[in-house]
ROSE-4610 file (N, C-alpha, C; in Angstrom, 1 decimal, always signed):
// ROSE-4610
residu = [X/X/X/X/X/X/X/X/X/X/X/X/X/X/X/X/X/X/X/X/X/X/X/X/X/X/X/X/X/X/X/X/X/X/X/X/X/X/X/X/X/X/X/X/X/X/X/X/X/X/X/X/X/X/X/X/X/X/X/X/X/X/X/X/X/X/X/X/X/X/X/X/X/X/X/X/X/X/X/X/X/X/X/X/X/X/X/X/X/X/X/X/X/X/X/X/X/X/X/X/X/X/X/X/X/X/X/X/X/X/X/X/X/X/X/X/X/X/X/X/X/X/X/X/X/X/X/X/X/X/X/X/X/X/X/X/X/X/X/X/X/X/X/X/X/X/X/X/X/X/X/X/X/X/X/X/X/X/X/X/X/X/X/X/X/X/X/X/X/X/X/X/X/X/X/X/X/X/X/X/X/X/X/X/X/X/X/X/X/X/X/X/X/X/X/X/X/X/X/X/X/X/X/X/X/X/X/X/X/X/X/X/X/X/X/X/X/X/X/X/X/X/X/X/X/X/X/X/X/X/X/X/X/X/X/X/X/X/X/X/X/X/X/X/X/X/X/X/X/X/X/X/X/X/X/X/X/X/X/X/X/X/X/X/X/X/X/X/X/X/X/X/X/X/X/X/X/X/X/X/X/X/X/X/X/X/X/X/X/X/X/X/X/X/X/X/X/X/X/X/X/X/X/X/X/X/X/X/X/X/X/X/X/X/X/X/X/X/X/X/X/X/X/X/X/X/X/X/X/X/X/X/X/X/X/X/X/X/X/X/X/X/X/X/X/X/X/X/X/X/X]
num = [1/1/1/2/2/2/3/3/3/4/4/4/5/5/5/6/6/6/7/7/7/8/8/8/9/9/9/10/10/10/11/11/11/12/12/12/13/13/13/14/14/14/15/15/15/16/16/16/17/17/17/18/18/18/19/19/19/20/20/20/21/21/21/22/22/22/23/23/23/24/24/24/25/25/25/26/26/26/27/27/27/28/28/28/29/29/29/30/30/30/31/31/31/32/32/32/33/33/33/34/34/34/35/35/35/36/36/36/37/37/37/38/38/38/39/39/39/40/40/40/41/41/41/42/42/42/43/43/43/44/44/44/45/45/45/46/46/46/47/47/47/48/48/48/49/49/49/50/50/50/51/51/51/52/52/52/53/53/53/54/54/54/55/55/55/56/56/56/57/57/57/58/58/58/59/59/59/60/60/60/61/61/61/62/62/62/63/63/63/64/64/64/65/65/65/66/66/66/67/67/67/68/68/68/69/69/69/70/70/70/71/71/71/72/72/72/73/73/73/74/74/74/75/75/75/76/76/76/77/77/77/78/78/78/79/79/79/80/80/80/81/81/81/82/82/82/83/83/83/84/84/84/85/85/85/86/86/86/87/87/87/88/88/88/89/89/89/90/90/90/91/91/91/92/92/92/93/93/93/94/94/94/95/95/95/96/96/96/97/97/97/98/98/98/99/99/99/100/100/100/101/101/101/102/102/102/103/103/103/104/104/104/105/105/105/106/106/106/107/107/107/108/108/108/109/109/109/110/110/110/111/111/111/112/112/112/113/113/113/114/114/114/115/115/115/116/116/116/117/117/117]
x = [+202.2/+200.8/+200.0/+198.9/+198.1/+196.8/+196.3/+195.1/+194.0/+192.8/+191.7/+191.6/+191.5/+191.6/+190.2/+189.5/+188.2/+188.5/+187.4/+187.6/+188.5/+189.2/+190.1/+189.4/+188.1/+187.3/+186.8/+187.2/+186.8/+185.3/+184.6/+183.2/+182.4/+182.9/+182.2/+182.4/+183.6/+183.9/+183.0/+182.9/+182.1/+180.6/+180.1/+178.7/+178.5/+179.4/+179.3/+179.2/+180.1/+180.1/+178.7/+178.2/+176.9/+175.8/+175.8/+174.8/+174.9/+176.1/+176.4/+175.9/+176.1/+175.7/+174.2/+173.4/+171.9/+171.4/+172.2/+171.9/+170.6/+170.2/+169.1/+169.6/+169.0/+169.5/+169.7/+168.7/+168.7/+169.9/+170.1/+171.2/+172.6/+172.6/+173.9/+174.2/+173.2/+173.4/+174.0/+173.4/+173.9/+175.3/+175.6/+177.0/+178.0/+177.6/+178.5/+178.8/+177.7/+177.9/+178.7/+178.6/+179.5/+180.9/+181.2/+182.6/+183.2/+182.5/+183.0/+184.1/+184.9/+185.9/+185.2/+185.9/+185.2/+184.7/+185.4/+185.0/+183.7/+183.3/+182.1/+180.9/+181.2/+180.2/+179.1/+177.9/+176.7/+176.8/+176.4/+176.2/+174.9/+173.9/+172.6/+172.2/+171.6/+171.0/+169.6/+169.1/+167.7/+166.8/+167.1/+166.3/+166.1/+167.1/+167.0/+166.1/+166.4/+165.6/+164.1/+163.8/+162.5/+161.8/+162.5/+161.9/+161.8/+162.5/+162.5/+161.6/+161.1/+160.4/+158.9/+158.1/+156.7/+156.6/+155.5/+155.3/+155.1/+155.8/+155.7/+156.6/+157.4/+158.3/+159.5/+160.1/+161.3/+162.4/+163.5/+164.6/+165.9/+166.9/+168.3/+169.2/+170.2/+171.2/+172.5/+173.2/+174.5/+175.6/+175.5/+176.5/+176.1/+176.3/+176.1/+174.9/+174.2/+173.1/+173.5/+173.4/+173.8/+172.5/+172.7/+171.5/+171.0/+171.5/+171.0/+169.6/+168.7/+167.3/+166.5/+165.2/+164.3/+163.6/+163.0/+162.2/+160.8/+159.8/+158.5/+157.5/+158.0/+157.2/+157.9/+157.2/+157.8/+158.1/+159.3/+159.8/+160.6/+160.9/+161.8/+163.1/+164.2/+165.5/+166.6/+167.4/+168.5/+169.7/+170.8/+172.0/+173.3/+174.4/+175.6/+176.1/+175.9/+176.3/+175.5/+175.4/+174.7/+175.2/+175.1/+175.6/+174.6/+175.1/+174.3/+173.1/+173.3/+172.2/+171.1/+171.6/+170.6/+169.8/+170.4/+169.7/+168.6/+169.0/+168.0/+166.8/+167.1/+166.0/+165.1/+165.7/+164.9/+164.0/+164.6/+163.7/+162.6/+162.9/+161.9/+160.7/+161.0/+160.0/+159.3/+159.6/+159.0/+159.4/+160.5/+161.0/+161.7/+161.7/+162.4/+163.7/+164.8/+166.2/+166.7/+167.2/+167.8/+169.2/+170.0/+171.2/+170.8/+171.7/+171.5/+171.3/+172.1/+172.0/+170.6/+170.0/+168.7/+167.6/+167.8/+166.8/+166.8/+168.0/+168.2/+167.5/+167.7/+167.1/+165.6/+165.0/+163.6/+163.0/+163.7/+163.2/+164.3/+164.5/+165.6/+165.4/+164.2/+163.9/+164.1/+164.0/+164.1/+162.9/+161.7/+160.5/+160.0/+159.7/+159.3/+160.4/+161.6/+162.7/+163.3/+163.6/+164.2/+165.5/+166.5/+167.8/+167.9/+168.3/+168.5/+170.0/+170.3/+171.7/+171.9]
y = [+199.8/+200.0/+199.8/+199.0/+198.7/+199.6/+199.9/+200.7/+199.9/+200.0/+199.4/+200.0/+199.2/+199.7/+199.9/+198.8/+198.9/+198.5/+198.6/+198.2/+199.1/+198.5/+199.3/+199.9/+199.5/+200.0/+201.4/+202.4/+203.8/+204.0/+203.4/+203.6/+203.0/+201.9/+201.3/+202.2/+202.8/+203.7/+205.0/+205.5/+206.7/+206.4/+205.3/+204.9/+204.7/+204.0/+203.7/+205.0/+206.0/+207.3/+208.0/+208.0/+208.6/+208.0/+206.6/+205.9/+206.2/+206.3/+206.6/+208.0/+208.9/+210.3/+210.5/+209.6/+209.7/+209.6/+209.0/+208.8/+208.0/+207.2/+206.3/+204.9/+204.2/+202.8/+201.9/+201.8/+200.9/+201.2/+202.4/+202.8/+202.6/+202.9/+202.6/+201.1/+200.3/+198.9/+198.4/+198.9/+198.6/+199.1/+200.3/+200.9/+200.0/+199.5/+198.5/+197.3/+196.8/+195.5/+195.7/+196.9/+197.2/+197.4/+197.8/+198.0/+196.7/+195.7/+194.4/+193.8/+193.0/+192.3/+191.6/+191.5/+190.9/+189.5/+188.7/+187.3/+187.3/+188.4/+188.4/+189.1/+189.6/+190.3/+189.3/+189.9/+189.1/+188.8/+187.5/+187.1/+186.2/+186.7/+186.0/+185.5/+184.3/+183.8/+184.2/+184.3/+184.6/+183.6/+182.4/+181.4/+181.7/+182.1/+182.5/+183.7/+184.7/+186.0/+185.6/+184.7/+184.4/+183.7/+182.9/+182.2/+183.2/+184.2/+185.1/+186.4/+186.6/+187.9/+187.6/+188.7/+188.7/+189.6/+189.4/+190.3/+191.7/+192.6/+194.1/+194.6/+193.7/+194.1/+194.9/+195.7/+196.5/+195.9/+195.5/+194.9/+195.6/+195.5/+195.9/+194.8/+194.5/+193.5/+194.2/+194.3/+195.0/+194.1/+193.8/+192.9/+192.6/+191.3/+191.0/+190.0/+190.1/+189.2/+188.3/+187.0/+186.0/+185.4/+184.8/+184.4/+183.0/+182.2/+180.9/+180.9/+180.2/+180.2/+181.2/+181.3/+182.2/+183.0/+184.1/+185.0/+185.0/+184.6/+184.5/+185.5/+186.6/+187.7/+189.0/+190.1/+191.4/+192.1/+192.5/+193.2/+194.4/+195.3/+196.4/+196.0/+195.9/+195.4/+196.4/+196.7/+197.5/+196.7/+196.8/+196.1/+196.9/+196.4/+197.1/+196.6/+195.3/+194.7/+193.5/+193.2/+191.9/+191.4/+190.1/+189.5/+189.9/+189.9/+190.3/+189.4/+188.1/+187.2/+187.4/+187.8/+188.1/+189.3/+190.3/+191.5/+191.1/+190.3/+189.8/+189.1/+188.2/+187.5/+188.4/+189.4/+190.3/+191.2/+191.6/+192.4/+191.5/+190.2/+189.3/+189.1/+189.2/+189.1/+190.4/+191.4/+192.8/+193.4/+193.1/+193.7/+195.0/+195.9/+197.2/+197.0/+197.3/+197.2/+198.6/+198.9/+200.2/+200.0/+201.1/+201.1/+201.5/+201.2/+201.6/+203.1/+203.9/+205.3/+205.8/+205.2/+205.5/+205.2/+204.1/+203.7/+204.7/+205.1/+206.1/+207.4/+207.8/+209.1/+209.0/+207.8/+207.6/+207.4/+206.8/+206.5/+206.8/+208.1/+208.4/+207.9/+207.6/+207.1/+205.6/+204.9/+203.5/+202.7/+203.4/+202.9/+201.8/+200.6/+199.5/+198.8/+199.1/+198.5/+197.4/+196.2/+195.1/+194.8/+194.5/+194.1/+192.6/+192.0/+190.6/+190.3/+189.3/+188.9/+187.4]
z = [+149.1/+149.5/+148.2/+148.3/+147.2/+147.3/+146.1/+146.0/+145.3/+145.7/+145.0/+143.6/+142.6/+141.2/+140.5/+140.4/+139.7/+138.2/+137.4/+136.0/+135.2/+134.3/+133.5/+132.3/+132.0/+131.0/+131.4/+130.8/+131.2/+131.1/+130.1/+129.9/+131.1/+131.6/+132.8/+134.0/+134.2/+135.3/+135.2/+134.0/+133.9/+134.2/+133.7/+133.9/+135.4/+136.1/+137.5/+138.3/+137.9/+138.6/+138.5/+137.2/+137.0/+137.8/+137.8/+138.6/+140.1/+140.6/+142.0/+142.4/+141.5/+141.8/+141.8/+141.3/+141.4/+142.8/+143.7/+145.1/+145.3/+144.3/+144.5/+144.8/+145.7/+146.1/+144.9/+144.0/+142.9/+142.0/+141.7/+140.7/+141.4/+142.7/+143.4/+143.5/+143.6/+143.6/+142.2/+141.1/+139.8/+139.6/+140.2/+140.1/+140.8/+142.0/+142.7/+141.9/+141.3/+140.5/+139.2/+138.6/+137.5/+137.9/+139.1/+139.5/+140.0/+140.1/+140.6/+139.7/+140.2/+139.3/+138.1/+137.0/+135.8/+136.1/+136.9/+137.1/+137.9/+138.5/+139.3/+138.6/+137.3/+136.6/+136.1/+135.9/+135.6/+134.1/+133.8/+132.4/+132.5/+131.8/+131.9/+130.5/+130.4/+129.2/+129.1/+127.8/+127.6/+128.3/+128.3/+129.0/+130.4/+131.1/+132.6/+132.7/+131.8/+131.9/+131.7/+130.7/+130.4/+131.7/+132.4/+133.5/+134.8/+134.8/+136.0/+135.8/+134.6/+134.4/+134.0/+134.2/+133.7/+132.5/+131.8/+130.6/+131.0/+130.3/+130.6/+131.6/+132.2/+133.3/+132.8/+133.7/+133.3/+134.2/+133.5/+134.3/+133.8/+134.7/+134.3/+134.7/+133.8/+133.9/+134.0/+135.2/+135.2/+134.7/+133.4/+132.8/+131.4/+131.0/+129.6/+129.5/+128.4/+128.0/+126.9/+127.1/+126.1/+125.4/+124.3/+123.5/+123.7/+124.6/+124.8/+125.3/+124.6/+125.0/+124.2/+124.5/+123.8/+124.9/+124.4/+125.2/+124.6/+125.3/+124.7/+125.2/+125.8/+126.3/+126.0/+125.9/+125.7/+127.0/+127.2/+128.4/+128.0/+129.0/+128.7/+129.5/+128.8/+129.3/+129.1/+130.1/+130.0/+130.5/+129.8/+130.2/+129.7/+130.2/+129.8/+128.4/+128.1/+126.9/+126.6/+125.3/+124.9/+123.6/+123.4/+122.1/+121.0/+119.8/+118.6/+118.4/+118.7/+118.5/+119.6/+120.8/+121.9/+121.5/+120.9/+120.4/+119.4/+118.5/+117.4/+118.1/+119.0/+119.7/+120.5/+121.2/+121.9/+121.0/+119.9/+119.0/+118.4/+118.2/+117.7/+118.7/+120.0/+121.0/+121.3/+120.5/+120.6/+122.0/+122.5/+123.8/+123.4/+124.4/+124.2/+124.9/+124.1/+124.5/+124.7/+125.9/+126.3/+126.8/+126.8/+127.6/+129.0/+130.0/+131.3/+131.5/+130.7/+130.7/+130.3/+129.2/+128.7/+129.8/+130.5/+131.5/+132.6/+133.0/+134.1/+133.8/+132.5/+132.0/+132.0/+131.6/+131.5/+132.9/+133.8/+135.2/+136.2/+136.5/+137.4/+138.9/+139.3/+140.6/+140.7/+139.5/+139.5/+139.9/+139.9/+140.4/+139.4/+139.9/+139.0/+138.3/+138.5/+137.9/+138.8/+138.2/+138.9/+138.4/+139.3/+138.9/+138.8/+137.7/+137.6/+137.7/+138.5/+138.6/+138.5]
């Protein structure tokens, strides 16, 4: 008999459980995406984020942000992981970088937050 396993990374499992317990649809959606197999996890480049967002928007990326491209507007962005060079470019654009946990604490209802996949 096989059992569904989920991620072997314990931090992802803990975060997904916390998000699920909020009982808010947006955070439950993020939780499901974090629990997906690694080959299905989100990896977004800054160029794509730049084309999909508006200035001042709050977004969450349930995966990793990569540094290809530039960001020419300031946004609030929360993600599970990001490359060092992506962090530098985000700080240069005066964007606010948060962890998913910090965003949930600041905005428990998820109002005005958009998931990018």
